[in-house]
Structure formats: structure tokens, C-alpha cells
VEXDREN-2710 file (C-alpha; in Angstrom, 1 decimal):
% VEXDREN-2710
k/r/px/py/pz
1/MET/16.6/0.1/7.9
2/LEU/12.8/0.2/7.9
3/ILE/10.7/-0.3/4.8
4/ILE/7.0/0.6/4.8
5/ILE/4.4/-0.4/2.3
6/SER/0.6/-0.4/2.5
7/ASP/-2.6/-0.9/0.5
8/LEU/-1.6/-4.1/-1.3
9/HIS/-5.2/-5.2/-1.3
10/MET/-4.2/-8.8/-2.0
11/GLY/-7.6/-10.5/-2.5
12/ASP/-9.1/-13.8/-3.6
13/ASN/-9.5/-12.5/-7.2
14/THR/-13.3/-12.5/-7.0
15/CYS/-13.5/-8.7/-7.0
16/GLY/-10.9/-7.1/-9.2
17/LYS/-7.3/-8.2/-9.9
18/THR/-4.6/-8.6/-7.3
19/ILE/-1.1/-7.5/-8.1
20/SER/1.1/-10.3/-9.5
21/ALA/4.0/-12.1/-7.8
22/ASP/6.3/-10.5/-10.3
23/ALA/5.9/-7.2/-8.4
24/PHE/7.2/-8.9/-5.2
25/ARG/10.1/-10.5/-7.1
26/ILE/11.1/-7.0/-8.2
27/PHE/10.6/-5.8/-4.6
28/ARG/12.8/-8.6/-3.2
29/ASP/15.6/-7.7/-5.6
30/ARG/15.3/-4.0/-4.8
31/LEU/15.4/-4.7/-1.1
32/GLU/18.6/-6.5/-1.4
33/GLN/20.2/-3.6/-3.3
34/MET/18.8/-1.2/-0.7
35/ALA/20.3/-3.3/2.1
36/LEU/23.7/-3.2/0.3
37/THR/23.5/0.6/0.0
38/ALA/22.4/1.0/3.6
39/SER/25.5/-0.9/4.7
40/VAL/27.7/1.9/3.5
41/ARG/28.1/4.1/6.6
42/ASP/28.6/7.8/6.9
43/ASP/32.4/7.3/7.2
44/GLY/32.3/5.7/3.7
45/ARG/33.1/2.3/5.0
46/TYR/31.0/-0.8/4.3
47/ARG/29.6/-2.7/7.3
48/PRO/26.7/-5.0/6.5
49/ILE/23.5/-4.3/8.3
50/GLU/22.2/-7.1/10.4
51/GLU/18.5/-6.9/9.8
52/VAL/15.7/-5.1/7.9
53/HIS/12.3/-4.2/9.2
54/LEU/9.3/-4.3/6.9
55/LEU/6.1/-2.7/8.1
56/LEU/2.9/-3.7/6.3
57/LEU/0.8/-0.6/7.1
58/GLY/-2.8/-1.9/6.6
59/ASP/-5.1/-3.1/3.8
60/ILE/-2.6/-5.9/3.0
61/LEU/-5.1/-8.8/2.8
62/GLU/-8.3/-7.6/1.0
63/VAL/-11.0/-9.1/3.2
64/VAL/-13.9/-6.7/2.4
65/HIS/-13.8/-7.0/-1.4
66/SER/-14.6/-10.7/-1.8
67/ALA/-17.6/-12.3/-3.4
68/LEU/-17.5/-15.0/-0.7
69/TRP/-19.5/-12.6/1.5
70/LEU/-22.4/-13.0/-1.0
71/THR/-22.5/-16.8/-1.0
72/GLU/-25.3/-16.9/1.6
73/ARG/-28.4/-14.8/1.6
74/PRO/-29.8/-13.3/4.8
75/GLY/-31.3/-16.0/7.0
76/GLU/-29.4/-18.8/5.4
77/PRO/-26.9/-20.9/7.5
78/GLY/-23.4/-19.3/7.4
79/TYR/-24.6/-15.8/6.5
80/ALA/-22.3/-13.2/7.9
81/ARG/-21.3/-9.6/7.3
82/PRO/-18.5/-7.6/9.0
83/TRP/-21.2/-6.0/11.2
84/SER/-22.4/-9.4/12.4
85/ASP/-21.8/-10.3/16.1
86/PRO/-18.1/-11.2/16.3
87/ASN/-18.8/-13.5/19.2
88/GLN/-21.0/-15.7/17.1
89/PRO/-19.4/-18.5/14.9
90/GLU/-20.6/-17.1/11.6
91/LEU/-18.2/-14.2/11.3
92/PRO/-15.0/-15.9/12.2
93/ALA/-16.0/-18.8/9.9
94/LYS/-16.5/-16.5/7.0
95/LEU/-13.3/-14.6/7.8
96/ARG/-11.4/-17.9/7.9
97/GLN/-12.9/-18.9/4.5
98/ILE/-12.0/-15.6/2.9
99/THR/-8.5/-15.5/4.5
100/ARG/-7.7/-19.0/3.2
101/ALA/-8.9/-18.1/-0.3
102/ILE/-6.6/-15.0/-0.2
103/LEU/-3.6/-17.0/1.0
104/LYS/-4.2/-19.6/-1.8
105/ALA/-4.6/-17.0/-4.5
106/ASN/-1.4/-15.2/-3.5
107/ALA/0.7/-18.2/-2.6
108/GLN/3.6/-17.3/-4.8
109/SER/3.7/-13.7/-3.5
110/PHE/3.6/-14.8/0.1
111/ALA/6.3/-17.4/-0.4
112/ILE/8.6/-14.4/-1.2
113/PHE/7.6/-12.8/2.1
114/ARG/8.6/-16.0/3.9
115/GLN/11.9/-16.1/2.0
116/LEU/12.6/-12.5/3.2
117/ALA/11.7/-13.4/6.8
118/SER/13.9/-16.5/6.9
119/GLY/17.0/-14.7/5.5
120/GLU/17.0/-16.6/2.2
121/ALA/16.1/-13.7/0.0
122/ILE/18.7/-11.0/1.0
123/VAL/22.4/-11.9/1.3
124/LEU/25.2/-9.4/1.5
125/PRO/28.9/-9.8/0.9
126/PRO/31.2/-9.5/3.9
127/ALA/33.4/-6.5/4.4
128/ASP/37.1/-6.7/3.4
129/MET/39.9/-5.2/5.4
130/ARG/39.5/-1.8/3.6
131/GLY/35.9/-1.5/4.4
132/ASN/34.6/-2.4/1.0
133/PRO/32.2/-5.2/-0.1
134/ALA/34.2/-8.4/-0.6
135/THR/32.3/-9.4/-3.7
136/ASP/35.1/-11.8/-4.8
137/VAL/34.7/-14.2/-1.9
138/GLY/32.2/-17.0/-1.8
139/GLY/30.6/-16.4/1.6
140/ARG/27.5/-14.3/2.0
141/ILE/25.8/-12.9/5.0
142/PRO/22.0/-13.6/5.3
143/VAL/19.9/-10.6/6.4
144/ARG/16.6/-11.4/8.0
145/VAL/13.6/-9.2/7.3
146/LYS/11.4/-8.7/10.3
147/ILE/7.9/-8.3/9.0
148/HIS/5.3/-6.4/11.0
149/TYR/1.5/-6.3/10.2
150/MET/-0.8/-3.4/11.1
151/VAL/-4.4/-3.3/10.0
152/GLY/-6.4/-0.8/8.0
153/ASN/-10.1/-0.6/7.1
154/HIS/-10.1/-3.5/4.6
155/ASP/-8.4/-6.0/7.0
156/TRP/-9.6/-4.6/10.3
157/MET/-11.2/-7.9/11.4
158/TYR/-7.7/-9.2/12.2
159/HIS/-7.9/-6.8/15.1
160/LEU/-10.8/-8.6/16.7
161/PRO/-10.0/-10.4/19.9
162/GLY/-10.8/-14.0/20.7
163/GLU/-9.5/-17.5/20.1
164/PRO/-11.2/-18.1/16.7
165/TYR/-9.5/-14.9/15.4
166/ASP/-6.2/-15.9/17.0
167/GLN/-6.3/-19.1/14.9
168/ILE/-6.9/-17.2/11.7
169/ARG/-4.1/-14.8/12.6
170/GLN/-1.7/-17.7/13.2
171/GLU/-2.4/-18.9/9.6
172/ILE/-1.5/-15.5/8.3
173/ILE/1.7/-15.3/10.4
174/GLU/2.9/-18.6/9.0
175/ALA/1.9/-17.8/5.4
176/LEU/3.8/-14.4/5.5
177/GLY/6.5/-15.1/8.0
178/LEU/5.3/-12.3/10.3
179/GLN/6.9/-11.1/13.6
180/ASN/3.4/-10.6/15.0
181/GLU/1.9/-12.7/17.8
182/PRO/-1.5/-14.3/17.0
183/THR/-3.2/-11.8/19.3
184/PRO/-5.0/-8.8/17.6
185/PHE/-2.8/-7.2/15.0
186/PRO/-2.2/-3.6/16.0
187/PHE/-4.2/-0.8/14.5
188/ASP/-2.5/2.0/16.5
189/PRO/1.3/1.5/16.9
190/HIS/1.0/2.2/20.6
191/GLU/-0.8/-1.2/20.9
192/SER/2.6/-2.9/20.4
193/ASN/5.7/-2.0/22.5
194/ALA/8.0/-3.8/20.1
195/LEU/6.4/-1.9/17.1
196/MET/6.7/1.5/18.9
197/GLN/10.4/0.8/19.8
198/MET/11.2/0.0/16.2
199/LEU/9.4/3.1/14.9
200/ASP/11.1/5.3/17.5
201/GLU/14.5/4.0/16.5
202/HIS/13.8/5.3/13.0
203/ARG/12.0/8.5/14.3
204/VAL/8.9/7.4/12.4
205/PHE/5.2/7.5/13.4
206/ALA/2.9/5.4/11.2
207/ARG/-0.8/4.6/11.0
208/HIS/-3.0/3.4/8.2
209/GLY/-4.9/6.7/7.7
210/ASP/-8.5/5.3/7.9
211/TYR/-8.4/6.8/11.4
212/PHE/-9.3/10.1/9.8
213/ASP/-12.1/8.7/7.5
214/LYS/-15.4/8.5/9.3
215/PHE/-17.0/6.4/6.7
216/ASN/-14.4/3.7/7.2
217/TYR/-13.6/4.2/10.9
218/ASN/-15.8/4.8/14.0
219/GLN/-14.0/7.3/16.2
220/LYS/-16.3/6.6/19.2
221/GLN/-16.3/2.8/19.1
222/GLY/-12.8/2.2/17.7
223/ARG/-11.5/-0.3/15.2
224/ASN/-13.4/-3.4/16.3
225/VAL/-16.7/-2.3/14.7
226/SER/-17.8/-2.3/11.1
227/THR/-18.6/0.9/9.2
228/LEU/-20.8/2.0/6.4
229/GLY/-17.8/1.7/4.1
230/ASP/-17.9/-2.1/4.6
231/ALA/-21.6/-2.2/3.7
232/LEU/-21.1/-0.1/0.6
233/ALA/-18.3/-2.4/-0.6
234/ILE/-20.0/-5.7/0.0
235/ASP/-23.6/-5.1/-0.7
236/LEU/-23.3/-2.8/-3.6
237/LEU/-19.9/-2.6/-5.2
238/ASN/-19.1/-6.3/-4.9
239/ARG/-22.6/-7.4/-5.7
240/PHE/-23.3/-5.2/-8.7
241/PRO/-21.0/-6.8/-11.3
242/ILE/-22.1/-10.3/-10.3
243/GLU/-25.8/-9.3/-10.7
244/VAL/-25.2/-7.7/-14.1
245/GLU/-23.4/-10.7/-15.4
246/ASN/-26.1/-13.1/-14.1
247/ARG/-28.9/-11.1/-15.6
248/LEU/-27.4/-9.9/-18.8
249/SER/-25.0/-12.7/-19.7
250/GLY/-24.3/-12.8/-23.4
251/VAL/-25.7/-9.4/-24.1
252/LEU/-22.3/-7.7/-24.1
253/PRO/-18.8/-9.2/-24.8
254/ASP/-17.3/-11.3/-22.0
255/SER/-14.6/-8.7/-21.5
256/PHE/-17.2/-6.2/-20.4
257/TYR/-18.2/-8.3/-17.4
258/ARG/-14.5/-8.9/-16.5
259/GLU/-13.9/-5.1/-16.6
260/LEU/-17.0/-4.4/-14.6
261/HIS/-15.4/-6.3/-11.6
262/GLU/-12.7/-3.6/-11.6
263/ILE/-15.3/-1.2/-10.1
264/THR/-13.6/-1.9/-6.8
265/ASN/-10.4/-0.3/-8.2
266/ILE/-12.0/3.0/-9.3
267/ARG/-10.6/6.1/-7.7
268/PRO/-12.2/8.1/-6.4
269/SER/-15.0/5.6/-5.4
270/VAL/-17.5/8.3/-6.0
271/ALA/-16.8/7.9/-9.7
272/ALA/-18.3/4.4/-9.8
273/PRO/-21.4/5.4/-11.8
274/LEU/-19.2/7.2/-14.3
275/TRP/-17.2/4.0/-14.7
276/ILE/-20.4/1.9/-15.2
277/SER/-21.9/4.0/-18.0
278/SER/-18.5/4.5/-19.7
279/GLN/-18.0/0.7/-19.8
280/VAL/-21.4/0.1/-21.3
281/ARG/-20.7/2.6/-24.1
282/GLN/-17.2/1.4/-24.7
283/TYR/-18.4/-2.1/-25.3
284/GLY/-21.2/-1.1/-27.7
285/GLY/-24.1/-1.2/-25.4
286/ALA/-27.3/0.5/-26.8
287/PRO/-29.3/3.0/-24.7
288/SER/-31.7/0.1/-23.9
289/ILE/-28.8/-1.9/-22.4
290/GLN/-27.6/1.0/-20.4
291/ALA/-31.1/1.4/-19.0
292/LYS/-31.1/-2.2/-17.9
293/VAL/-27.8/-1.8/-16.2
294/LYS/-29.0/1.3/-14.5
295/ALA/-32.1/-0.5/-13.4
296/ILE/-30.0/-3.2/-11.7
297/TRP/-27.9/-0.5/-10.0
298/ASP/-31.1/1.2/-8.7
299/GLU/-32.4/-2.0/-7.4
300/LEU/-29.3/-3.0/-5.6
301/ALA/-28.8/0.5/-4.3
302/GLY/-32.3/0.5/-2.9
303/GLU/-31.7/-2.8/-1.2
304/PHE/-28.4/-1.5/0.2
305/LEU/-30.2/1.6/1.6
306/ALA/-32.8/-0.7/3.2
307/LEU/-30.2/-2.7/5.1
308/LYS/-30.8/-2.4/8.9
309/PHE/-27.2/-1.6/9.4
310/VAL/-27.3/1.3/6.9
311/ARG/-30.6/2.7/8.2
312/ALA/-29.1/2.8/11.7
313/HIS/-26.4/5.1/10.5
314/ASP/-28.4/7.2/8.0
315/LYS/-29.5/10.0/10.4
316/ALA/-25.9/10.7/11.4
317/LEU/-24.7/11.4/7.9
318/ASN/-23.6/14.8/6.8
319/PRO/-23.8/14.7/3.0
320/PHE/-20.9/15.8/0.8
321/ASP/-18.2/15.9/3.4
322/SER/-16.2/13.1/1.8
323/VAL/-15.6/11.8/-1.7
324/ASP/-15.2/8.2/-0.7
325/GLY/-18.6/7.1/-2.2
326/LEU/-21.2/6.8/0.6
327/GLU/-23.0/10.1/-0.1
328/MET/-23.2/9.1/-3.7
329/VAL/-25.0/5.9/-2.9
330/LEU/-27.5/7.7/-0.6
331/LYS/-28.4/10.0/-3.5
332/VAL/-28.2/7.8/-6.5
333/THR/-31.5/6.0/-6.5
334/LYS/-33.4/9.4/-6.6
335/LEU/-31.8/10.2/-9.9
336/ALA/-33.4/9.3/-13.2
337/SER/-30.5/8.4/-15.3
338/PHE/-26.7/7.8/-15.5
339/GLU/-26.4/11.1/-17.2
340/SER/-27.9/12.8/-14.1
341/ILE/-25.6/10.8/-11.8
342/ASN/-22.7/11.9/-14.0
343/ASP/-23.6/15.5/-13.5
344/LEU/-23.7/15.1/-9.7
345/MET/-20.4/13.1/-9.6
346/THR/-18.7/15.8/-11.7
347/TRP/-19.9/18.5/-9.3
348/ILE/-18.6/16.5/-6.3
349/GLN/-15.3/15.9/-8.0
350/LYS/-14.8/19.6/-8.8
351/LYS/-15.8/20.8/-5.4
352/LEU/-14.3/18.2/-3.0
353/TRP/-11.7/16.1/-4.7
354/SER/-8.6/18.2/-4.2
355/ASP/-8.9/18.4/-0.4
356/ALA/-9.7/14.8/0.2
357/LEU/-6.5/13.3/-1.1
358/SER/-4.1/14.6/1.5
359/PHE/-3.8/13.9/5.2
360/ALA/-1.1/16.6/5.7
361/ASN/-3.3/18.7/8.0
362/HIS/-3.8/15.7/10.2
363/ALA/-0.1/15.0/10.4
364/ILE/0.6/18.4/12.1
365/SER/-1.8/17.5/14.9
366/GLU/-0.2/14.1/15.7
367/ALA/1.4/14.1/19.2
368/ALA/4.5/12.5/17.6
369/PHE/4.8/15.6/15.4
370/THR/4.2/18.3/18.0
371/SER/6.5/16.6/20.6
372/ARG/9.3/16.2/17.9
373/ARG/9.3/12.5/18.8
374/ALA/9.0/11.6/15.1
375/ASP/10.5/13.3/12.1
376/PHE/8.4/11.3/9.7
377/ILE/4.6/10.9/9.9
378/VAL/3.5/8.1/7.6
379/TYR/0.0/7.3/6.4
380/GLY/-1.6/4.9/4.0
381/HIS/-5.3/4.6/3.0
382/THR/-5.7/7.2/0.3
383/HIS/-3.7/5.4/-2.4
384/HIS/-2.2/8.8/-3.2
385/HIS/1.6/8.9/-2.7
386/GLU/2.8/12.2/-1.6
387/ILE/5.7/13.8/0.3
388/VAL/4.8/17.0/2.2
389/PRO/7.3/19.1/4.2
390/LEU/5.8/20.0/7.6
391/ASP/8.4/21.8/9.7
392/THR/12.1/22.3/10.5
393/TYR/13.8/22.6/13.9
394/HIS/17.3/22.7/15.4
395/VAL/19.1/19.9/17.3
396/GLY/22.2/21.8/18.4
397/ASP/23.8/23.1/15.3
398/ARG/22.0/20.5/13.1
399/LEU/18.8/21.4/11.2
400/ALA/16.2/18.6/11.4
401/TYR/13.2/18.1/9.2
402/GLN/9.7/16.8/9.8
403/ILE/7.9/15.4/6.8
404/MET/4.6/13.6/6.0
405/VAL/4.8/10.7/3.6
406/ASN/1.9/8.7/2.1
407/THR/2.7/5.2/1.2
408/GLY/0.5/5.1/-2.0
409/THR/-0.6/1.7/-3.1
410/TRP/0.3/-1.6/-4.9
411/ARG/-2.7/-1.9/-7.2
412/THR/-4.0/-1.7/-10.7
413/TYR/-6.5/1.0/-10.5
414/TYR/-8.5/3.3/-12.8
415/ASP/-8.2/7.0/-12.1
416/LEU/-10.8/9.5/-13.4
417/THR/-9.2/12.2/-15.6
418/ARG/-9.2/15.7/-14.2
419/TYR/-9.8/17.3/-17.6
420/ARG/-13.5/17.2/-18.5
421/PRO/-14.5/14.4/-16.0
422/GLU/-18.0/14.6/-17.4
423/GLU/-16.7/12.7/-20.5
424/GLN/-16.1/9.7/-18.2
425/LYS/-12.5/9.0/-19.1
426/PHE/-10.3/6.7/-17.0
427/ILE/-6.6/5.9/-17.1
428/PRO/-5.4/2.6/-15.7
429/TYR/-2.2/2.4/-13.7
430/GLN/-0.2/-0.4/-12.1
431/LEU/1.4/1.1/-9.0
432/MET/4.1/0.1/-6.6
433/THR/5.3/2.5/-3.9
434/TYR/7.6/1.8/-1.0
435/LEU/9.4/4.0/1.6
436/ALA/12.7/3.4/3.3
437/PHE/13.9/5.0/6.6
438/TYR/17.4/4.7/7.9
439/GLN/18.9/5.1/11.4
440/GLY/22.3/6.0/12.7
441/ASP/25.0/5.9/10.1
442/GLU/23.2/3.7/7.6
443/ARG/23.2/4.8/4.0
444/ARG/26.0/7.4/4.6
445/GLY/23.8/9.1/7.2
446/HIS/20.8/9.7/4.9
447/ARG/17.4/9.5/6.6
448/TYR/14.9/8.3/4.1
449/GLU/14.0/7.6/0.5
450/ALA/10.8/7.0/-1.4
451/TRP/10.2/5.0/-4.6
452/SER/7.1/4.9/-6.7
453/GLY/6.7/3.1/-9.9
454/ARG/3.8/3.5/-12.3
455/LEU/3.2/1.3/-15.3
456/VAL/0.6/2.7/-17.8
END
């Protein structure tokens, strides 16, 4: 049995809220029930499975959205950004600082991961002589969960080579009980023979999905370089709520400043200006207050655009080919008001939103799909859980299916409503999605299941 989850975005709680340990307690209990169900074979007899694989498919530790990147100003000792020279000590030192803050903030959740890995969390009853669970006996069979970590665009720095990064990865391995070696965590499954073998056994191909997002992945240079998405997150979205609170402290209720930090959870990211103006109005901000907030945004956006790293990429941009926020930032400081920004964002949403949520067209181009090596193409990254039928084919007399599945997310996030988005309405959700894939005669011969919970 293989379980896949992604986009947990477990951060240090300096930029938005991390999902609570209660979600992982529910997940642990659910995994035990799924392991019990998987132990019923296609002949109807119960034979306990021996192990479970859990694949963490990227954006697990939220490295990018941390206020710790902003502790030092340019030129100060210890200053680093993801695009800093990875061979200089500043970047691994900052990554270690953020990683340790994440591990500390999520200690209870990661303790559950270690329990799963050690075999303490999932125990199954033995089989009796009739092939049924012997629930009336005292003995139980521990089932180890082998946990594998792949990186995405928010934790890609764990893919960097070198001894300082190996040491950081070792801390993560110990904290989560991972199967990984302390060498670079894989971005592509082909980077790990053990990972590919496990995926092939379940006829699954999986990658995070940032591979298709040019603002968050550089196709020419690969996963060991930073992108404009990192700069947008750190030097604008992370920084903005902090600056507003520092400059306008006491002007609006404390809850306004807390909610403003949730800007990192807005979907789509292009809707960030809508979120800002809606929050100012919701908390009773007068037009003069909104103007001050807008002035701060303009100032920070201007400084963002002036970054050497951003200027180096500016000429290569093709505006309006993505809704992930970068083109919005490059236009926003030329606009006079939040109202004008809102009009632009509404236009982008109506023109481009629907096509940007799904990676189904990419799935049919994967070699694992065209070669029939995989029946399931699995992506993360978009936070949009979906199941898309791709193709059918025959294996002898049996009809086989090929399906794309997106892993969704484990986040509290705020989604812009589709009806009259110009009214700047958002609905908050708490989400938890996980996928299960079975091999051989597990779960009476069924191949997969998907579960998605949404608490409003």
C-alpha cells in the first residue's frame, strides 16, 4: 500500500498558520484502518500487510514563507536569500535556522510521523484459521510505514548538494523518521532507484508539479536554482504584513494584522491585492487607511522590482501566461488604486483561472503514461485536488485504466469566490487530501482510492 500526500506547507508560524497536529492524529488513525482494509485480499481472506509506504510529494516543510529570511538587511552579516551562492556559508546557515524553527513549531506532528515509521502507530490483528482478523486475541502485528521525501518549490533547497545541506537533511530525517539518505532529497523520482522501484510496484509515477510552472521552476537550470516565485514570496508577500503592522500598529484591530499574515494562503496568489483591500474594509478601515496600506504595498513592490535578481529575469517574462502572481506584481505599482488593481485581477481571473488549475494535459505527455509504465500520474503543487481519466487499454482480456490524480493540499487557505470576484469575497477552508494505491491482491484487488476532507 502506498499513500501520497503533498503541500503540507508546515512552517515556523511566522507567515500564516500551519495545520495542527490534530490533523495528523486523524491521519494516523485513518491509516491504520486503511491498512486493515488493505489486508483483505481478492480471495476474501485476511492476510495482514507487512509495510506501508508514505510518499511526501513536495512542499512539506515550508522554507520559503518564513519571516526569518527578513531578519537581516542586504549587506548585514548573515543576510541570505534562496538565490544566494549555495556554496557560501550564509545560505545553509539560514536554511538550518528556518528548518530548526519549523521542526520545533511542528514537533507534535512530526512525533506522529516517527511513530508511524517505527511501527508504533499502526498495529493489526493476526489472521485466524479461517482467514479473518483475530480481534479477540491479545497479540498485534506492528506495521512499519516507510516515509519517503521528495521536494517541491517551497522546500527545493533540500535538493542542494554539499556537506552543510547533508547535515540539515539528517536533522529532517531524524525528526520525521524518513527512509531518505542525507544526500539531496529527490525532485524527480528517477533520482532514486529505491523510489522508482516502489512507484513501479504500484504502477504510479509522481512528481510535485512545479516542474510545469516556469515561475517556480527553471527548466534550463533545473531544481538547484532559485526562481522569481521565491523572490515574490519572500520580499513582497512575507514582508508586506510585517511592514503594515510595524507602521500602522494600533490603527486597526489586532485581528486585522493577524489575518493579513494569511496572505500567503490566498488562492490564486494573483488575488493578493483583492485580499488586502477586503481586509481593510472588513475591519473598518477608512479610505485614508486603505490609501496608507496601498502606499506600503507600492513601496515594497517597487523595492521588489528593483532587486537585482528580479531585474535579471524581467526581460524574459511573458505577461499573463500564468495566474500564480508574478505578472500581477510587475504591473501593480503602475496602477493608481486598489480599485484599479481589483479590476485587473478580476480580468485575469476570468480569462486565465480555469486553465491554470489542472495539469492533466501534462500528464498525457509523461513517458510513464505513453509507455503504459504507470496507470496513475500523480502531481501536487496546485492545491487543487482532482481526478482526471486519461485513457484505457487492454492487458489480455482485462481493461486497464490510466488516471491523473492531484494530491491537493493540507492547509487552511482562502479561496476567491467565482461569482462576482470583483466584490472581493473569500471563503476559508481547512483541507486534508490523501491518496492510496494498492498492489497485487491488496484491498480485494482494488487499485486506488482518494480521500479529501474540507472543513468550512
